[in-house]
DSSP file (Angstrom, degrees, kcal/mol; ACC not computed):
  #  RESIDUE AA STRUCTURE BP1 BP2  ACC     N-H-->O    O-->H-N    N-H-->O    O-->H-N    TCO  KAPPA ALPHA  PHI   PSI    X-CA   Y-CA   Z-CA
    1    1 A M              0   0    0      0, 0.0     2,-0.3     0, 0.0   166,-0.1   0.000 360.0 360.0 360.0 142.7    0.0    0.0   -0.1
    2    2 A S        -     0   0    0    166,-0.1     2,-0.3   164,-0.1   166,-0.1  -0.716 360.0-156.2-119.0 167.4    1.5    3.3   -0.8
    3    3 A D    >   -     0   0    0     -2,-0.3     3,-2.4     1,-0.1     4,-0.3  -0.991  28.5-122.1-142.2 144.8    1.1    6.8    0.4
    4    4 A S  G >  S+     0   0    0     -2,-0.3     3,-0.8     1,-0.3    -1,-0.1   0.746 112.8  60.6 -59.4 -25.8    1.9   10.1   -1.5
    5    5 A R  G >  S+     0   0    0      1,-0.2     3,-1.1   163,-0.2    -1,-0.3   0.330  77.2  93.0 -82.5   3.4    4.3   11.0    1.3
    6    6 A A  G <  S+     0   0    0     -3,-2.4    -1,-0.2     1,-0.2    -2,-0.2   0.852  83.5  54.4 -67.9 -32.5    6.5    7.8    0.5
    7    7 A S  G <  S+     0   0    0     -3,-0.8    -1,-0.2    -4,-0.3    -2,-0.1   0.511  88.2 102.0 -82.1  -2.6    8.7    9.9   -1.8
    8    8 A A  S <  S-     0   0    0     -3,-1.1     3,-0.1     1,-0.2    -3,-0.0  -0.448  90.2 -78.4 -78.2 159.3    9.4   12.5    0.8
    9    9 A P        -     0   0    0      0, 0.0     2,-0.7     0, 0.0    -1,-0.2  -0.131  52.0-101.1 -57.3 147.7   12.7   12.4    2.5
   10   10 A S        +     0   0    0     -3,-0.1     2,-0.3     2,-0.0    -4,-0.0  -0.570  56.5 151.8 -77.5 110.7   13.1    9.8    5.2
   11   11 A T        +     0   0    0     -2,-0.7     2,-0.1    -3,-0.1    74,-0.1  -0.894  42.3  12.6-129.0 161.3   12.8   11.4    8.7
   12   12 A G  S    S-     0   0    0     -2,-0.3     2,-0.5    74,-0.1    74,-0.2  -0.333  98.6 -35.8  77.3-152.0   11.7   10.0   12.0
   13   13 A T  E     -A   85   0A   0     72,-3.4    72,-2.9    74,-0.1     2,-0.4  -0.927  46.6-140.1-118.9 129.8   11.3    6.5   12.9
   14   14 A E  E     -A   84   0A   0     -2,-0.5     2,-0.5    70,-0.2    70,-0.2  -0.704  18.6-168.4 -87.6 139.4   10.0    3.7   10.7
   15   15 A L  E     -A   83   0A   0     68,-3.4    68,-3.3    -2,-0.4     2,-0.6  -0.976  10.3-157.2-126.1 136.2    7.7    1.2   12.3
   16   16 A R  E     +A   82   0A   0     -2,-0.5     2,-0.3    66,-0.2    66,-0.2  -0.944  19.5 177.7-108.4 114.8    6.6   -2.2   10.9
   17   17 A L  E     -A   81   0A   0     64,-2.8    64,-2.9    -2,-0.6     2,-0.3  -0.843  33.7-115.2-111.6 147.1    3.4   -3.5   12.3
   18   18 A I  E >>  -A   80   0A   0     -2,-0.3     4,-1.7    62,-0.3     3,-1.1  -0.660  38.7-112.7 -72.2 144.4    1.5   -6.6   11.4
   19   19 A V  H 3> S+     0   0    0     60,-2.8     4,-2.8    56,-0.4     5,-0.2   0.847 115.2  55.7 -57.2 -40.8   -1.7   -5.5   10.0
   20   20 A W  H 3> S+     0   0    0     56,-2.0     4,-2.5    59,-0.2    -1,-0.3   0.897 109.4  48.5 -59.8 -36.0   -3.8   -6.8   12.8
   21   21 A Q  H <> S+     0   0    0     -3,-1.1     4,-2.2    55,-0.2    -1,-0.2   0.864 109.7  52.8 -67.2 -33.5   -1.8   -4.8   15.3
   22   22 A F  H  X S+     0   0    0     -4,-1.7     4,-3.0     2,-0.2     5,-0.3   0.950 108.2  50.6 -58.7 -52.5   -2.2   -1.7   13.1
   23   23 A V  H  X S+     0   0    0     -4,-2.8     4,-3.0     1,-0.2     5,-0.3   0.944 110.7  48.7 -55.4 -54.3   -5.9   -2.2   13.1
   24   24 A R  H  X S+     0   0    0     -4,-2.5     4,-2.0     1,-0.2    -1,-0.2   0.946 114.2  46.6 -54.3 -47.1   -6.0   -2.5   17.0
   25   25 A I  H  X S+     0   0    0     -4,-2.2     4,-3.1     1,-0.2    -2,-0.2   0.901 114.0  45.5 -65.4 -43.2   -4.0    0.6   17.4
   26   26 A M  H  X S+     0   0    0     -4,-3.0     4,-3.1     2,-0.2     5,-0.2   0.913 109.9  54.6 -67.0 -40.8   -5.9    2.7   14.9
   27   27 A V  H  X S+     0   0    0     -4,-3.0     4,-3.0    -5,-0.3    -2,-0.2   0.936 111.6  47.0 -53.9 -45.9   -9.2    1.5   16.3
   28   28 A Q  H  X S+     0   0    0     -4,-2.0     4,-2.4    -5,-0.3    -2,-0.2   0.960 113.7  45.4 -65.8 -51.1   -8.0    2.7   19.7
   29   29 A L  H  X S+     0   0    0     -4,-3.1     4,-2.8     2,-0.2    -2,-0.2   0.899 110.4  55.1 -58.7 -34.8   -6.7    6.1   18.4
   30   30 A E  H  X S+     0   0    0     -4,-3.1     4,-1.2     2,-0.2    -2,-0.2   0.962 108.5  48.1 -54.0 -54.8   -9.8    6.6   16.5
   31   31 A T  H  X S+     0   0    0     -4,-3.0     4,-0.6     1,-0.2    -1,-0.2   0.858 113.8  48.0 -55.7 -39.9  -11.9    6.1   19.6
   32   32 A V  H >< S+     0   0    0     -4,-2.4     3,-0.7     1,-0.2     4,-0.3   0.868 106.9  53.2 -70.0 -35.9   -9.7    8.5   21.5
   33   33 A S  H 3< S+     0   0    0     -4,-2.8     3,-0.4     1,-0.2    -1,-0.2   0.726 103.1  59.7 -75.2 -15.8   -9.6   11.3   18.9
   34   34 A R  H 3< S+     0   0    0     -4,-1.2    -1,-0.2     1,-0.2    -2,-0.2   0.645 110.7  42.4 -81.6 -17.0  -13.5   11.2   18.9
   35   35 A V  S << S+     0   0    0     -3,-0.7    -1,-0.2    -4,-0.6    -2,-0.2   0.356  76.9 133.8-114.2  14.1  -13.5   12.1   22.7
   36   36 A R        -     0   0    0     -3,-0.4     2,-0.2    -4,-0.3    -3,-0.0  -0.345  66.5-104.9 -57.7 138.2  -10.8   14.7   23.0
   37   37 A V    >   -     0   0    0      1,-0.1     3,-1.3    -2,-0.1    -1,-0.1  -0.512  39.4-113.6 -71.9 128.9  -11.9   17.5   25.1
   38   38 A R  T 3  S+     0   0    0      1,-0.2     3,-0.1    -2,-0.2    -1,-0.1  -0.220  98.0  31.6 -62.4 150.5  -12.8   20.7   22.9
   39   39 A G  T 3  S+     0   0    0      1,-0.2     2,-0.6     0, 0.0    -1,-0.2   0.275  85.6 122.6  87.3 -14.1  -10.6   23.7   23.3
   40   40 A R    <   -     0   0    0     -3,-1.3     2,-0.6     1,-0.0    -1,-0.2  -0.716  56.5-141.7 -80.9 118.2   -7.3   21.6   24.1
   41   41 A E        +     0   0    0     -2,-0.6     2,-0.3    -3,-0.1    -3,-0.0  -0.701  27.1 176.1 -81.3 123.5   -4.6   22.4   21.7
   42   42 A R        -     0   0    0     -2,-0.6     3,-0.1     3,-0.0    -2,-0.0  -0.905  32.2-110.0-126.3 155.0   -2.6   19.2   20.8
   43   43 A G        -     0   0    0     -2,-0.3    -1,-0.0     1,-0.2     0, 0.0  -0.361  64.8 -62.8 -72.5 166.0    0.3   18.7   18.3
   44   44 A P        -     0   0    0      0, 0.0    -1,-0.2     0, 0.0     2,-0.1  -0.200  60.6-130.1 -50.1 129.4   -0.6   16.6   15.3
   45   45 A S     >  -     0   0    0     -3,-0.1     4,-1.3     1,-0.1     3,-0.3  -0.508  13.0-122.9 -87.3 155.4   -1.5   13.1   16.3
   46   46 A V  H  > S+     0   0    0      1,-0.2     4,-2.5     2,-0.2     5,-0.1   0.775 113.2  67.0 -71.9 -24.5    0.0   10.0   14.7
   47   47 A Y  H  > S+     0   0    0      2,-0.2     4,-0.7     1,-0.2    -1,-0.2   0.959 100.6  47.8 -49.9 -50.1   -3.8    9.1   14.0
   48   48 A Q  H  4 S+     0   0    0     -3,-0.3     4,-0.4     1,-0.2     3,-0.4   0.890 113.1  46.2 -61.2 -39.2   -3.9   12.0   11.6
   49   49 A D  H  < S+     0   0    0     -4,-1.3     3,-0.3     1,-0.2     4,-0.2   0.876 118.9  42.0 -68.0 -34.0   -0.6   11.1    9.9
   50   50 A W  H  X S+     0   0    0     -4,-2.5     4,-2.4     1,-0.2    -1,-0.2   0.334  87.5  96.5 -92.6  -1.0   -1.6    7.4    9.5
   51   51 A R  H  X S+     0   0    0     -4,-0.7     4,-3.1    -3,-0.4    -1,-0.2   0.858  80.2  52.7 -64.1 -40.6   -5.3    8.0    8.5
   52   52 A G  H  > S+     0   0    0     -4,-0.4     4,-2.1    -3,-0.3    -1,-0.2   0.933 112.6  44.7 -61.2 -46.9   -4.8    7.7    4.9
   53   53 A S  H  > S+     0   0    0     -4,-0.2     4,-2.6     2,-0.2     5,-0.3   0.932 113.3  51.9 -61.1 -40.8   -3.1    4.3    5.3
   54   54 A W  H  X S+     0   0    0     -4,-2.4     4,-3.1     1,-0.2     5,-0.3   0.975 108.4  51.8 -64.4 -45.4   -5.8    3.2    7.8
   55   55 A T  H  X S+     0   0    0     -4,-3.1     4,-2.5     1,-0.2    -1,-0.2   0.944 111.7  46.2 -57.7 -49.4   -8.6    4.1    5.4
   56   56 A E  H  X S+     0   0    0     -4,-2.1     4,-1.4     2,-0.2    -1,-0.2   0.862 115.7  44.0 -55.9 -49.2   -7.0    2.1    2.7
   57   57 A I  H  X S+     0   0    0     -4,-2.6     4,-3.0     2,-0.2     5,-0.3   0.925 113.2  52.1 -66.2 -48.4   -6.3   -1.0    4.8
   58   58 A D  H  X S+     0   0    0     -4,-3.1     4,-2.6    -5,-0.3    -2,-0.2   0.924 110.0  47.9 -58.5 -49.9   -9.8   -0.8    6.4
   59   59 A R  H  X S+     0   0    0     -4,-2.5     4,-1.8    -5,-0.3    -1,-0.2   0.830 113.6  48.0 -58.9 -35.4  -11.5   -0.7    2.9
   60   60 A T  H  X S+     0   0    0     -4,-1.4     4,-2.8    -3,-0.3     5,-0.3   0.930 113.0  48.1 -75.0 -48.2   -9.3   -3.7    1.6
   61   61 A L  H  X S+     0   0    0     -4,-3.0     4,-3.2     1,-0.2    -2,-0.2   0.923 112.4  50.7 -60.2 -42.6  -10.1   -5.8    4.9
   62   62 A E  H  X S+     0   0    0     -4,-2.6     4,-0.9    -5,-0.3    -1,-0.2   0.936 112.1  44.6 -58.0 -45.5  -13.8   -5.0    4.5
   63   63 A R  H >X S+     0   0    0     -4,-1.8     4,-1.6     1,-0.2     3,-0.7   0.932 116.9  45.4 -68.3 -41.8  -13.9   -6.0    0.9
   64   64 A L  H 3X S+     0   0    0     -4,-2.8     4,-3.1     1,-0.2     8,-0.3   0.891 104.9  63.6 -68.1 -38.7  -11.9   -9.2    1.5
   65   65 A G  H 3< S+     0   0    0     -4,-3.2    -1,-0.2    -5,-0.3    -2,-0.2   0.805 112.1  36.3 -45.2 -33.6  -14.0   -9.9    4.5
   66   66 A K  H << S+     0   0    0     -4,-0.9    -1,-0.2    -3,-0.7    -2,-0.2   0.764 130.9  25.7 -95.4 -22.5  -16.9  -10.2    2.3
   67   67 A T  H  < S+     0   0    0     -4,-1.6     2,-0.2     1,-0.2    -3,-0.2   0.702 126.5  20.4-113.6 -28.6  -15.3  -11.9   -0.8
   68   68 A D     X  -     0   0    0     -4,-3.1     4,-2.3    -5,-0.3     3,-0.4  -0.645  50.1-177.5-150.8  86.0  -12.2  -14.0    0.1
   69   69 A G  H  > S+     0   0    0     -2,-0.2     4,-2.8     1,-0.2     5,-0.2   0.876  87.5  56.0 -54.6 -40.3  -11.8  -15.1    3.8
   70   70 A E  H  > S+     0   0    0      1,-0.2     4,-2.0     2,-0.2    -1,-0.2   0.910 109.5  44.2 -55.0 -45.7   -8.3  -16.7    2.9
   71   71 A A  H  > S+     0   0    0     -3,-0.4     4,-2.7     2,-0.2    -1,-0.2   0.887 111.8  54.3 -73.3 -38.8   -7.0  -13.5    1.5
   72   72 A F  H  X S+     0   0    0     -4,-2.3     4,-2.5    -8,-0.3    -2,-0.2   0.927 111.0  45.5 -62.4 -46.9   -8.4  -11.5    4.6
   73   73 A A  H  X S+     0   0    0     -4,-2.8     4,-2.0    -5,-0.2    -1,-0.2   0.846 110.7  52.5 -75.1 -23.6   -6.7  -13.7    7.0
   74   74 A D  H  X>S+     0   0    0     -4,-2.0     4,-3.4    -5,-0.2     5,-0.8   0.977 112.1  47.3 -63.2 -56.9   -3.3  -13.6    5.0
   75   75 A L  H  X5S+     0   0    0     -4,-2.7     4,-1.1     1,-0.2   -56,-0.4   0.924 115.7  44.6 -53.0 -51.5   -3.5   -9.7    5.1
   76   76 A M  H  <5S+     0   0    0     -4,-2.5   -56,-2.0     1,-0.2   -55,-0.2   0.858 127.8  23.2 -62.0 -40.0   -4.3   -9.6    8.9
   77   77 A M  H  <5S+     0   0    0     -4,-2.0    -2,-0.2    -5,-0.2    -1,-0.2   0.670 128.9  33.5-112.3 -10.9   -1.9  -12.0   10.1
   78   78 A N  H  <5S+     0   0    0     -4,-3.4     2,-0.3    -5,-0.2    -3,-0.2   0.513  99.5  78.8-120.9  -2.1    1.0  -12.3    7.6
   79   79 A Q     << -     0   0    0     -4,-1.1   -60,-2.8    -5,-0.8     2,-0.3  -0.785  61.5-146.9-108.9 152.1    1.4   -8.8    6.1
   80   80 A E  E     -A   18   0A   0     -2,-0.3    86,-2.2   -62,-0.2     2,-0.4  -0.777   3.9-145.9-108.3 158.6    3.1   -5.8    7.6
   81   81 A V  E     -Ab  17 166A   0    -64,-2.9   -64,-2.8    -2,-0.3     2,-0.5  -0.983  15.0-143.6-119.8 134.8    2.3   -2.2    7.2
   82   82 A V  E     +Ab  16 167A   0     84,-1.4    86,-1.5    -2,-0.4     2,-0.3  -0.865  28.6 170.5-100.1 126.4    5.4    0.3    7.2
   83   83 A L  E     -A   15   0A   0    -68,-3.3   -68,-3.4    -2,-0.5     2,-0.4  -0.867  24.8-130.5-131.8 166.9    4.6    3.5    8.9
   84   84 A R  E     -A   14   0A   0     -2,-0.3     2,-0.5   -70,-0.2   -70,-0.2  -0.957   4.5-160.2-119.0 134.2    6.6    6.6   10.0
   85   85 A C  E     -A   13   0A   0    -72,-2.9   -72,-3.4    -2,-0.4     3,-0.0  -0.945  14.8-147.2-100.8 132.0    6.6    8.3   13.3
   86   86 A R  S    S-     0   0    0     -2,-0.5     2,-0.2   -74,-0.2   -74,-0.1   0.876  72.2 -14.5 -64.0 -41.4    8.0   12.0   12.9
   87   87 A D  S  > S-     0   0    0    -75,-0.1     4,-1.5   -76,-0.1     3,-0.4  -0.855  81.3 -78.6-154.8-171.1    9.6   12.1   16.2
   88   88 A R  H  > S+     0   0    0     -2,-0.2     4,-2.5     1,-0.2     5,-0.2   0.871 120.1  64.0 -64.6 -32.5    9.9   10.4   19.8
   89   89 A S  H  > S+     0   0    0      1,-0.3     4,-2.1     2,-0.2    -1,-0.2   0.897 105.0  46.9 -59.7 -45.4    6.5   12.0   20.9
   90   90 A Q  H  > S+     0   0    0     -3,-0.4     4,-2.7     2,-0.2    -1,-0.3   0.820 109.7  50.8 -71.4 -31.4    4.7   10.0   18.2
   91   91 A V  H  X S+     0   0    0     -4,-1.5     4,-2.1     2,-0.2    -1,-0.2   0.949 111.5  50.0 -65.8 -42.1    6.5    6.8   19.1
   92   92 A N  H  X S+     0   0    0     -4,-2.5     4,-2.3     2,-0.2     5,-0.2   0.877 107.6  53.7 -62.1 -40.5    5.5    7.4   22.6
   93   93 A E  H  X S+     0   0    0     -4,-2.1     4,-2.6     1,-0.2    -1,-0.2   0.955 109.1  48.2 -62.4 -47.4    1.9    8.0   21.5
   94   94 A V  H  X S+     0   0    0     -4,-2.7     4,-2.6     1,-0.2    -2,-0.2   0.908 110.6  52.5 -62.9 -32.2    1.8    4.7   19.8
   95   95 A T  H  X S+     0   0    0     -4,-2.1     4,-1.2     2,-0.2    -2,-0.2   0.846 110.2  46.7 -65.5 -36.2    3.3    3.0   22.9
   96   96 A R  H  X S+     0   0    0     -4,-2.3     4,-1.7     2,-0.2     3,-0.3   0.920 113.6  49.1 -72.3 -46.7    0.7    4.4   25.1
   97   97 A T  H  X S+     0   0    0     -4,-2.6     4,-2.2    -5,-0.2    -2,-0.2   0.914 110.1  50.4 -53.6 -50.1   -2.0    3.4   22.7
   98   98 A S  H  X S+     0   0    0     -4,-2.6     4,-2.1     1,-0.2    -1,-0.2   0.794 109.0  52.8 -60.0 -33.7   -0.6   -0.1   22.5
   99   99 A E  H  X S+     0   0    0     -4,-1.2     4,-1.9    -3,-0.3    -1,-0.2   0.808 107.1  51.7 -71.8 -32.0   -0.6   -0.3   26.3
  100  100 A N  H  X S+     0   0    0     -4,-1.7     4,-2.5     2,-0.2    -2,-0.2   0.905 107.9  51.7 -70.9 -41.0   -4.2    0.7   26.3
  101  101 A V  H  X S+     0   0    0     -4,-2.2     4,-2.7     1,-0.2    -2,-0.2   0.956 108.3  52.6 -54.4 -49.9   -4.9   -2.2   23.7
  102  102 A V  H  X S+     0   0    0     -4,-2.1     4,-2.3     1,-0.2    -1,-0.2   0.904 109.5  48.4 -60.4 -43.5   -3.1   -4.6   26.0
  103  103 A A  H  X S+     0   0    0     -4,-1.9     4,-2.3     1,-0.2    -1,-0.2   0.950 111.1  51.2 -63.5 -45.3   -5.4   -3.4   29.0
  104  104 A Q  H  X S+     0   0    0     -4,-2.5     4,-3.2     1,-0.2     5,-0.2   0.930 107.5  51.5 -50.6 -47.3   -8.5   -3.9   26.7
  105  105 A L  H  X S+     0   0    0     -4,-2.7     4,-3.0     1,-0.2    -1,-0.2   0.912 106.3  55.4 -66.5 -38.1   -7.3   -7.4   25.9
  106  106 A D  H  X S+     0   0    0     -4,-2.3     4,-1.8     2,-0.2    -1,-0.2   0.914 109.2  48.8 -57.9 -43.9   -7.0   -8.1   29.8
  107  107 A E  H  X S+     0   0    0     -4,-2.3     4,-1.8     1,-0.2     5,-0.2   0.951 111.5  46.8 -67.8 -43.9  -10.7   -7.0   30.1
  108  108 A L  H  X S+     0   0    0     -4,-3.2     4,-2.0     1,-0.2    -2,-0.2   0.929 108.9  57.7 -66.2 -34.8  -11.8   -9.3   27.2
  109  109 A L  H  < S+     0   0    0     -4,-3.0    -1,-0.2     1,-0.2    -2,-0.2   0.926 106.1  47.5 -57.9 -43.5   -9.8  -12.1   28.6
  110  110 A K  H >< S+     0   0    0     -4,-1.8     3,-1.1     1,-0.2    -1,-0.2   0.912 112.6  49.2 -60.4 -39.9  -11.7  -11.9   31.8
  111  111 A A  H 3< S+     0   0    0     -4,-1.8    -1,-0.2     1,-0.2    -2,-0.2   0.762 108.5  56.1 -66.1 -31.5  -15.0  -11.8   29.9
  112  112 A A  T >< S+     0   0    0     -4,-2.0     3,-2.0    -5,-0.2     7,-0.3   0.290  73.0 137.5 -93.8  13.8  -13.9  -14.9   27.8
  113  113 A R  T <  S+     0   0    0     -3,-1.1     3,-0.1     1,-0.3    -3,-0.1  -0.387  71.7  26.2 -65.3 131.7  -13.2  -17.2   30.8
  114  114 A G  T 3  S+     0   0    0     -2,-0.1     2,-1.1     1,-0.1    -1,-0.3   0.045  97.4  98.6 105.6 -26.4  -14.6  -20.6   30.0
  115  115 A D    <>  -     0   0    0     -3,-2.0     4,-2.6     1,-0.2     3,-0.4  -0.739  53.6-174.0 -93.3  87.0  -14.2  -20.1   26.2
  116  116 A A  H  > S+     0   0    0     -2,-1.1     4,-2.6     1,-0.2     5,-0.2   0.903  78.9  45.2 -55.4 -47.7  -11.0  -22.0   25.6
  117  117 A K  H  > S+     0   0    0      1,-0.2     4,-1.7     2,-0.2    -1,-0.2   0.860 114.3  46.7 -71.4 -30.4  -10.6  -21.0   21.9
  118  118 A H  H  > S+     0   0    0     -3,-0.4     4,-2.2     2,-0.2    -1,-0.2   0.848 113.3  51.5 -80.3 -28.8  -11.5  -17.4   22.3
  119  119 A E  H  X S+     0   0    0     -4,-2.6     4,-3.6    -7,-0.3     5,-0.2   0.895 107.0  52.6 -63.1 -41.6   -9.1  -17.2   25.3
  120  120 A E  H  X S+     0   0    0     -4,-2.6     4,-2.2    -5,-0.3    -2,-0.2   0.944 110.1  47.7 -67.3 -44.5   -6.3  -18.7   23.4
  121  121 A E  H  X S+     0   0    0     -4,-1.7     4,-2.3    -5,-0.2    -2,-0.2   0.936 114.7  46.4 -55.0 -49.3   -6.8  -16.0   20.5
  122  122 A L  H  X S+     0   0    0     -4,-2.2     4,-3.3     2,-0.2    -2,-0.2   0.885 109.3  52.4 -63.8 -39.5   -6.8  -13.3   23.0
  123  123 A Q  H  X S+     0   0    0     -4,-3.6     4,-3.5     2,-0.2     5,-0.3   0.949 110.5  52.0 -58.4 -46.0   -3.8  -14.6   24.9
  124  124 A F  H  X S+     0   0    0     -4,-2.2     4,-2.7     1,-0.2     5,-0.3   0.953 113.4  43.0 -49.2 -54.4   -2.0  -14.6   21.4
  125  125 A E  H  X S+     0   0    0     -4,-2.3     4,-3.0     1,-0.2     5,-0.2   0.951 113.8  50.2 -63.4 -47.6   -3.0  -11.0   20.8
  126  126 A R  H  X S+     0   0    0     -4,-3.3     4,-2.2     1,-0.2     5,-0.2   0.917 111.3  49.5 -56.4 -49.5   -2.1   -9.9   24.3
  127  127 A R  H  X S+     0   0    0     -4,-3.5     4,-2.2     1,-0.2    -1,-0.2   0.946 114.1  44.9 -58.6 -44.0    1.4  -11.7   24.0
  128  128 A E  H  X S+     0   0    0     -4,-2.7     4,-2.1    -5,-0.3    -2,-0.2   0.922 112.2  50.0 -68.9 -42.2    2.2  -10.1   20.8
  129  129 A M  H  X S+     0   0    0     -4,-3.0     4,-2.6    -5,-0.3    -1,-0.2   0.887 107.9  55.6 -56.1 -39.9    1.0   -6.6   21.8
  130  130 A K  H  X S+     0   0    0     -4,-2.2     4,-2.2     2,-0.2    -2,-0.2   0.868 108.5  48.4 -64.7 -43.7    3.1   -6.8   24.9
  131  131 A A  H  X S+     0   0    0     -4,-2.2     4,-2.0    -5,-0.2    -1,-0.2   0.853 108.4  52.5 -69.2 -31.9    6.1   -7.5   22.8
  132  132 A L  H  X S+     0   0    0     -4,-2.1     4,-2.9     2,-0.2    -2,-0.2   0.896 108.4  51.8 -65.9 -41.4    5.3   -4.6   20.6
  133  133 A V  H  X S+     0   0    0     -4,-2.6     4,-2.5     2,-0.2    -2,-0.2   0.935 108.2  50.1 -57.3 -47.4    5.1   -2.4   23.6
  134  134 A K  H  X S+     0   0    0     -4,-2.2     4,-2.0     2,-0.2    -1,-0.2   0.932 113.8  47.3 -62.8 -45.0    8.5   -3.5   24.9
  135  135 A H  H  X S+     0   0    0     -4,-2.0     4,-2.2     1,-0.2    -1,-0.2   0.950 113.4  46.8 -59.7 -42.3    9.9   -2.8   21.4
  136  136 A L  H  X S+     0   0    0     -4,-2.9     4,-2.7     1,-0.2    -2,-0.2   0.853 107.4  57.4 -74.1 -31.0    8.3    0.5   21.2
  137  137 A R  H  X S+     0   0    0     -4,-2.5     4,-1.8     2,-0.2     5,-0.3   0.952 107.7  48.6 -59.9 -50.2    9.4    1.5   24.8
  138  138 A R  H  X S+     0   0    0     -4,-2.0     4,-2.4     1,-0.2     6,-0.3   0.898 112.1  49.4 -61.6 -40.9   13.1    0.9   23.6
  139  139 A Q  H  X S+     0   0    0     -4,-2.2     4,-2.4     1,-0.2    -1,-0.2   0.886 110.4  49.4 -62.5 -39.8   12.5    3.1   20.5
  140  140 A G  H  < S+     0   0    0     -4,-2.7    -2,-0.2     2,-0.2    -1,-0.2   0.874 114.0  44.7 -72.1 -31.1   11.0    5.9   22.4
  141  141 A R  H  < S+     0   0    0     -4,-1.8    -2,-0.2    -5,-0.2    -1,-0.2   0.914 122.1  37.0 -75.0 -47.4   13.7    6.0   24.9
  142  142 A S  H  < S-     0   0    0     -4,-2.4    -2,-0.2    -5,-0.3    -3,-0.2   0.816  84.7-153.1 -75.0 -28.9   16.5    5.7   22.4
  143  143 A G     <  +     0   0    0     -4,-2.4     2,-0.2    -5,-0.2    -3,-0.1   0.656  50.0 135.4  57.2  13.8   15.0    7.8   19.6
  144  144 A S        -     0   0    0     -6,-0.3    -1,-0.2    -5,-0.2    -2,-0.1  -0.506  64.2-103.8 -86.8 165.0   17.0    5.8   17.3
  145  145 A K        -     0   0    0     -2,-0.2     2,-0.2    -3,-0.1  -132,-0.1  -0.571  43.6-117.7 -74.8 142.6   15.8    4.3   14.0
  146  146 A P        -     0   0    0      0, 0.0     3,-0.2     0, 0.0  -132,-0.1  -0.555   4.0-142.4 -77.8 150.6   15.3    0.6   14.2
  147  147 A K  S    S+     0   0    0      1,-0.4     2,-0.4    -2,-0.2    -2,-0.0   0.870  95.1   7.2 -79.5 -43.9   17.1   -2.0   12.4
  148  148 A S  S    S-     0   0    0      1,-0.2    -1,-0.4    -3,-0.1  -133,-0.0  -0.993  75.9-140.4-139.4 140.1   13.9   -4.0   12.0
  149  149 A G  S    S+     0   0    0     -2,-0.4    -1,-0.2    -3,-0.2    -2,-0.1   0.996  75.5  51.9 -66.1 -82.1   10.4   -2.8   13.0
  150  150 A A  S    S-     0   0    0      1,-0.1  -133,-0.1  -134,-0.1     2,-0.1  -0.213  87.6-113.9 -64.9 143.0    8.3   -5.4   14.5
  151  151 A P        -     0   0    0      0, 0.0    -1,-0.1     0, 0.0   -19,-0.1  -0.421  34.4 -96.7 -77.2 155.6    9.8   -7.3   17.5
  152  152 A K        -     0   0    0      1,-0.1     2,-0.1   -21,-0.1     3,-0.0  -0.486  49.0-100.9 -67.4 139.7   10.6  -10.9   17.2
  153  153 A P        -     0   0    0      0, 0.0    -1,-0.1     0, 0.0   -25,-0.1  -0.359  20.2-142.7 -65.8 139.7    7.8  -13.0   18.7
  154  154 A A  S    S+     0   0    0     -2,-0.1    -2,-0.0   -27,-0.1   -26,-0.0   0.903  86.5  37.2 -69.5 -34.8    8.6  -14.3   22.3
  155  155 A E  S >  S-     0   0    0      1,-0.0     3,-0.9    -3,-0.0     0, 0.0  -0.749  81.6-123.0-115.2 156.6    6.8  -17.6   21.6
  156  156 A P  T 3  S+     0   0    0      0, 0.0    -2,-0.0     0, 0.0    -1,-0.0   0.288  91.5  94.3 -87.6  19.3    6.6  -19.8   18.5
  157  157 A A  T 3   +     0   0    0      2,-0.0   -33,-0.1   -33,-0.0    -3,-0.0   0.610  58.9 103.8 -68.1 -19.0    2.9  -19.5   18.5
  158  158 A S  S <  S-     0   0    0     -3,-0.9     3,-0.1     1,-0.1   -34,-0.0  -0.442  78.9-111.7 -73.6 135.1    2.9  -16.7   16.2
  159  159 A P        -     0   0    0      0, 0.0    -1,-0.1     0, 0.0    -2,-0.0  -0.281  44.1 -89.2 -62.4 158.9    2.0  -17.4   12.5
  160  160 A P        -     0   0    0      0, 0.0     2,-0.7     0, 0.0     0, 0.0  -0.270  34.0-134.3 -58.5 145.9    4.7  -17.1    9.9
  161  161 A R        +     0   0    0     -3,-0.1     2,-0.3  -143,-0.0   -83,-0.1  -0.890  46.8 146.2-106.0  98.8    5.1  -13.7    8.4
  162  162 A R        +     0   0    0     -2,-0.7     2,-0.1   -88,-0.1     0, 0.0  -0.813  21.0  53.8-131.7 171.7    5.4  -14.1    4.7
  163  163 A G  S    S-     0   0    0     -2,-0.3     2,-0.2   -84,-0.1    -2,-0.0  -0.317  92.8 -35.1  92.4-178.4    4.5  -12.5    1.6
  164  164 A K        -     0   0    0     -2,-0.1   -84,-0.2     1,-0.1     2,-0.2  -0.496  63.6-113.9 -82.5 146.2    5.3   -9.1    0.4
  165  165 A K        -     0   0    0     -2,-0.2     2,-0.5   -86,-0.1   -84,-0.1  -0.522  23.7-132.6 -76.9 140.7    5.4   -6.1    2.9
  166  166 A R  E     -b   81   0A   0    -86,-2.2   -84,-1.4    -2,-0.2     2,-0.4  -0.884  18.8-152.0 -93.6 118.6    2.8   -3.5    2.6
  167  167 A T  E      b   82   0A   0     -2,-0.5   -84,-0.1   -86,-0.2  -161,-0.1  -0.741 360.0 360.0 -97.2 146.3    4.1    0.0    2.7
  168  168 A A              0   0    0    -86,-1.5  -163,-0.2    -2,-0.4  -115,-0.2   0.372 360.0 360.0-131.2 360.0    2.1    3.0    3.9
């Protein structure tokens, strides 16, 4: 997936997120952006910077969800989206948002007790999001550009990440 800003000079920090992680983060950012208190001045949010990519991926997922379940699953679980954070504050915003997603997953896990399959799926998401938070915290502290974006999974339960990378 491309973005008109892709040809701009490379600045900031590049993040590589698996599409499902990007979806979780953007849904959370979208929710937060709707409830912001009026009158408060804030710097540009990462949500605004990533909105074009989000719209494109969301439309693609919606279409595939209706027409091709296998392609939908492949996009969600095996493809990455490459995004840029302009500065450390944006990396920190993504980190805080990811932490909020982990907290939401904790609540969903409590509600899913007794449903082993759903619990297993949520545990997978929680484990992978926690690994992402850890990776993002290191980036936020160091302010350095990563050698590789997404953290390596802590456990072999992660699906393989194959196929072409999607850029945004």
